[in-house]
N, C-alpha and C positions, 0 to 999 in steps of 0.2 A: 163391674168391669168398666174400665175407662173408655171413652170414645176412641182414643188412639188404639187401644188394644182391639176393640171391635173392628176398627178400620183395617188394621194389619191383618186380622184373620180373614176378613172379606177379600182383601187383596190376594192373599195366598190361595184362597179357594178359586178365585177367578183365573188364576194363572195355570198354564198347563205345560210350559216348556222351561228348559233351563239351559244356560250357556256354560260352557266349560270354563273353569277357573284355572288359568294356566300360568299366572304370574308367580314369581318366587315369593315365599313368605318372608316376613321380616318382623323383628321385635317392634312393637308399636306401643308407645306410652299412653296408657289410659288411666284416668283417675290418679290414685296414689301409688300405683305400681306398674311395672312393665310386665306385660303378658305376651305370649306368642299370639300375635294378631293375624288378621287377614290382610290381603292386598286390596287397598281402596280402589285402585283402577279396575282390577278384575271384578270387584264387588259392584262397581258401577255398571259393568256389562251384564252381570247376573241380575242386577236390579232392573235394568231396562227390559230384560226378557221376562222376568217373573213378577215384578212388583209395580212397575210403572202403570199398568192398566188401572190399578186402584189408587196409587199414591201420586200419580203424575210422572212426567218424563224424567225428572231428576229427583223427585221426592220432596222438593222444596215447595212446590206449588200445591200439592194435594190433588186428589182426583175426585171423581164422582162418588166413589165408595169410600176410599181411604183418606185420612187426613194428611196434611203436610207433616213431614218428619223433621222439619227444621228444628234444631235445638233439642232433638230427642235425647241427646247425650246428657242434658240437664236432668232428665227423668230417669234414664237407665244408663249404667256404665256398660262397658264393652261386654263383660261377662253376662250381665242381665239381658243384653240384646241377643247374644248367642243363644241363651236359654229360651228366650221368647220365640226366636225364629225356629228353634228345634221343637218346642212344645208350646205352641200358641193357644190362647183361649179363643173360642168362637166370638165373632164370625170369621176371624182370620184362618185360612186353611193351613193345614200341616203339610208342608212341602218336603220336609226332611223326614226320613231318609229316601223316600221314593223318588223325588224329583231333584233334590239338592244333595250334594255331597257335604261331608264335614267341612272341607276346605271352602266350598261355596258359601256355606252358612257363615263361616268366619269372615269371608270376603265381604259379604253383604253387611254384616255387623260393623266391620271396619268402615265401609262406605257410609252407612247411616250415622255412625259415630262422628264422621267428619262433616255432616250437614249443619 
């Protein structure tokens, strides 16, 4: 498991709350195709509530437990990010579906993709 994977898992375990994702969905271009993506702004809100404790306030700086997510899109495309958030490897905690909705997972993936 990569250090980033381990960090993401640790971050998810440490988080206990989630923010509602209320923004409208839009088609977002990722990689070579257009997929139904999440809302980056809503994802930022969900990120602050659920991920920042491990990855830092914006995800760019990294945290005590989790690494920076800057340029994570070079490692994983949007679909892979969604899959990772839904079914992460330890030490990242699994927040979906108990704490995060499908829309919130997509929103966070869109936010991370934009970093």
